[in-house]
C-alpha positions as CSV (number, residue, x, y, z in Angstrom):
1,X,-20.3,-26.7,43.0
2,X,-18.8,-28.6,39.9
3,X,-17.8,-32.3,40.5
4,X,-14.5,-33.2,38.6
5,X,-13.5,-36.8,38.3
6,X,-9.5,-36.9,37.8
7,X,-8.1,-40.2,37.0
8,X,-4.5,-40.4,37.9
9,X,-1.6,-43.0,37.0
10,X,1.4,-41.5,38.6
11,X,3.1,-41.0,35.3
12,X,5.6,-38.2,34.6
13,X,2.5,-36.2,33.1
14,X,0.7,-36.3,36.5
15,X,2.2,-33.1,37.5
16,X,0.8,-31.2,34.5
17,X,-2.5,-33.1,34.7
18,X,-2.7,-32.1,38.4
19,X,-2.0,-28.3,37.6
20,X,-4.5,-28.1,35.0
21,X,-7.4,-29.9,37.0
22,X,-6.6,-27.7,39.7
23,X,-6.9,-24.6,37.6
24,X,-10.1,-25.8,36.3
25,X,-11.6,-26.7,39.7
26,X,-10.6,-23.1,40.6
27,X,-12.4,-21.4,37.8
28,X,-15.7,-23.6,38.2
29,X,-15.8,-23.7,41.9
30,X,-15.0,-27.5,41.7
31,X,-14.4,-30.5,43.8
32,X,-11.7,-33.0,42.5
33,X,-12.7,-36.6,42.9
34,X,-9.3,-38.2,42.2
35,X,-9.1,-42.1,41.3
36,X,-6.2,-44.3,40.6
37,X,-7.2,-47.7,39.0
38,X,-4.4,-50.4,39.5
39,X,-4.3,-53.3,37.4
40,X,-6.1,-56.3,38.8
41,X,-3.1,-58.4,38.0
42,X,-0.7,-56.8,40.6
43,X,1.3,-59.6,42.3
44,X,1.1,-62.0,39.4
45,X,4.3,-63.2,37.8
46,X,5.2,-65.9,35.4
47,X,8.2,-68.0,35.6
48,X,9.1,-71.8,35.3
49,X,6.2,-72.9,37.2
50,X,3.7,-71.0,35.4
51,X,1.6,-68.1,36.8
52,X,2.2,-67.5,40.5
53,X,0.5,-65.0,43.0
54,X,2.6,-63.2,45.5
55,X,-0.2,-61.2,47.8
56,X,2.8,-59.5,49.6
57,X,3.9,-57.9,46.3
58,X,0.1,-56.6,45.7
59,X,-0.4,-55.5,49.2
60,X,3.0,-53.5,49.1
61,X,2.0,-52.0,45.7
62,X,-1.4,-50.8,46.9
63,X,0.2,-49.4,50.0
64,X,2.6,-47.3,47.8
65,X,-0.1,-45.9,45.4
66,X,-2.2,-45.2,48.4
67,X,0.5,-43.1,49.8
68,X,1.0,-41.2,46.5
69,X,-2.7,-40.7,46.3
70,X,-2.6,-39.1,49.6
71,X,0.1,-36.9,48.9
72,X,-1.4,-35.6,45.8
73,X,-4.7,-35.1,47.6
74,X,-2.8,-32.9,50.1
75,X,-1.3,-31.0,47.5
76,X,-4.6,-30.1,45.9
77,X,-6.1,-29.4,49.2
78,X,-3.3,-27.2,50.1
79,X,-4.1,-25.0,46.9
80,X,-7.6,-24.3,48.2
81,X,-9.6,-27.0,46.2
82,X,-11.7,-29.7,47.9
83,X,-10.5,-33.1,47.2
84,X,-11.1,-36.8,48.0
85,X,-9.8,-39.8,46.4
86,X,-10.2,-43.8,45.5
87,X,-8.1,-46.5,44.7
88,X,-9.6,-49.5,42.9
89,X,-8.5,-52.5,41.0
90,X,-9.7,-53.5,37.6
91,X,-10.5,-52.3,34.0
92,X,-9.9,-48.5,34.2
93,X,-12.5,-47.3,31.7
94,X,-15.5,-49.3,33.3
95,X,-14.4,-48.1,37.2
96,X,-13.8,-44.4,36.0
97,X,-17.1,-44.2,34.2
98,X,-18.8,-46.1,37.3
99,X,-17.2,-43.5,39.7
100,X,-18.2,-40.5,37.6
101,X,-21.8,-41.8,37.8
102,X,-21.5,-42.5,41.4
103,X,-20.2,-38.9,42.1
104,X,-22.5,-37.1,39.8
105,X,-19.5,-35.7,38.0
106,X,-19.8,-33.0,35.7
107,X,-16.7,-33.3,34.0
108,X,-13.6,-36.0,33.8
109,X,-10.5,-34.3,33.5
110,X,-7.8,-36.5,31.5
111,X,-4.3,-36.0,30.3
112,X,-3.1,-36.8,26.7
113,X,0.4,-38.0,26.3
114,X,0.6,-37.2,22.7
115,X,0.9,-40.5,21.5
116,X,-1.0,-41.8,18.5
117,X,-1.1,-44.2,15.6
118,X,0.6,-47.4,16.1
119,X,0.8,-46.9,19.8
120,X,-3.2,-46.8,20.1
121,X,-3.6,-49.8,18.0
122,X,-1.3,-51.8,20.2
123,X,-1.5,-50.4,23.7
124,X,-4.9,-48.4,23.4
125,X,-5.8,-45.1,24.9
126,X,-7.6,-44.5,27.9
127,X,-8.5,-40.8,27.2
128,X,-9.6,-41.7,23.9
129,X,-11.9,-44.7,25.0
130,X,-13.4,-42.4,27.5
131,X,-14.2,-39.6,25.3
132,X,-16.0,-42.1,23.1
133,X,-17.9,-43.8,26.0
134,X,-18.6,-41.1,28.5
135,X,-22.0,-39.6,28.8
136,X,-20.4,-36.5,30.3
137,X,-17.8,-34.0,28.8
138,X,-14.1,-35.1,29.1
139,X,-11.6,-32.4,29.4
140,X,-8.4,-33.3,27.9
141,X,-5.3,-31.4,29.2
142,X,-2.1,-31.8,26.9
143,X,0.5,-33.1,29.1
144,X,3.2,-33.7,26.6
145,X,4.0,-30.1,25.8
């Protein structure tokens, strides 16, 4: 069985990414290990008093993201592909690579939003970073088409 790590971010391109990952999993008799990495600064706000932390905001956001992960997992399973999921907070690249190693992943399946140039200079590209850092193959699915 092929182990496939599938990072998701709940953006508009998640649907295309999910479809591509399911097709790939079917073709390779794969199991999908879906992961969402939430920023570690959820619940923090800056205002007149400086940085403030609101744990209830963080808890609500995490609950919502878990509900979204559960829904995506059920959609994948309904299409006949085995799937489990994980939500963690922190630095996305490191967490995804650790998860891939933990699950003995054969592939990481990522989406490409089609942005480049100046966007990457200022914002960076997780897909680009993973393709440079990963010891296992990274399958990139174009989600901007």
